[in-house]
C-alpha positions as CSV (number, residue, x, y, z in Angstrom):
1,M,139.7,128.9,130.7
2,I,142.0,128.6,127.6
3,T,145.6,128.5,127.9
4,D,148.9,127.6,127.0
5,M,150.5,128.6,129.7
6,D,152.3,125.6,132.2
7,E,149.7,124.5,134.8
8,H,152.8,123.6,137.2
9,G,154.4,127.0,136.8
10,T,153.6,130.4,138.9
11,M,152.5,132.2,135.9
12,R,149.0,131.2,135.5
13,K,148.7,131.9,139.3
14,D,150.0,135.4,138.9
15,V,147.8,136.2,136.0
16,A,144.5,135.0,138.0
17,G,145.9,136.9,141.2
18,F,146.6,140.2,139.5
19,A,143.1,140.0,137.8
20,K,141.3,139.5,141.1
21,S,143.5,142.5,142.6
22,A,142.8,144.8,139.4
23,I,138.7,143.8,139.5
24,D,138.3,144.0,143.5
25,Q,140.3,147.6,143.2
26,L,139.5,149.2,140.0
27,K,136.2,150.1,137.9
28,S,136.5,150.2,134.6
29,E,137.6,147.3,132.1
30,W,140.7,149.9,131.0
31,E,142.1,150.3,134.2
32,I,141.8,146.6,134.6
33,A,143.3,146.0,131.7
34,K,146.3,148.4,132.4
35,F,147.0,147.2,135.8
36,I,147.2,143.6,134.3
37,K,149.4,144.2,131.8
38,E,151.6,146.8,134.0
39,S,151.9,143.8,136.6
40,L,153.0,141.4,133.7
41,D,155.0,143.4,132.1
42,K,157.3,144.0,135.4
43,K,157.2,140.7,136.5
44,Y,157.7,138.7,133.4
45,G,159.4,141.5,131.0
46,P,157.7,143.9,128.2
47,C,155.3,143.2,125.5
48,W,152.5,142.2,127.4
49,V,148.8,142.7,126.0
50,C,145.7,142.5,128.0
51,I,142.2,142.8,126.9
52,V,139.4,143.0,129.3
53,G,135.7,143.2,128.0
54,Q,132.3,141.4,128.0
55,E,131.8,141.5,124.0
56,F,135.0,140.7,121.8
57,R,136.7,138.3,119.5
58,M,140.2,138.3,118.6
59,H,142.9,136.2,117.1
60,C,146.6,136.7,118.2
61,S,150.3,135.7,117.3
62,H,151.8,135.1,120.7
63,I,155.1,133.8,122.4
64,A,154.8,130.4,123.5
65,K,153.4,129.4,126.6
66,T,152.1,132.9,127.7
67,F,148.4,132.7,126.4
68,M,145.3,132.9,128.5
69,F,141.9,133.7,128.0
70,F,139.2,133.3,131.1
71,Y,136.4,134.6,132.7
72,V,135.9,136.5,136.0
73,G,132.1,136.4,136.5
74,K,130.7,138.0,133.1
75,V,133.9,139.9,132.2
76,A,136.6,137.9,129.9
77,I,140.1,138.8,130.3
78,C,142.6,137.8,127.5
79,V,146.6,138.1,128.3
80,Y,149.3,137.0,126.1
81,Q,153.1,138.7,125.4
82,T,154.2,139.2,121.9
83,E,157.7,139.6,120.5
84,Y,160.0,143.1,121.0
């Protein structure tokens, strides 16, 4: 896992929980990404980005303390919040 989220805050746990729920309930990577993004928008405010897949590279600018990149099995998940 690569993240700049506070390890003692709830955001990391929320992201992991949203990802687990999405993967357990949904089939496509697109649906999983949409679920995680909408869950984060609802809880932490708008402008979240979520990328889900097995092969991707990226570079992004993000609001500090909102970036997380991790794997669930072979599926990579990246979330971060952008400016409005």
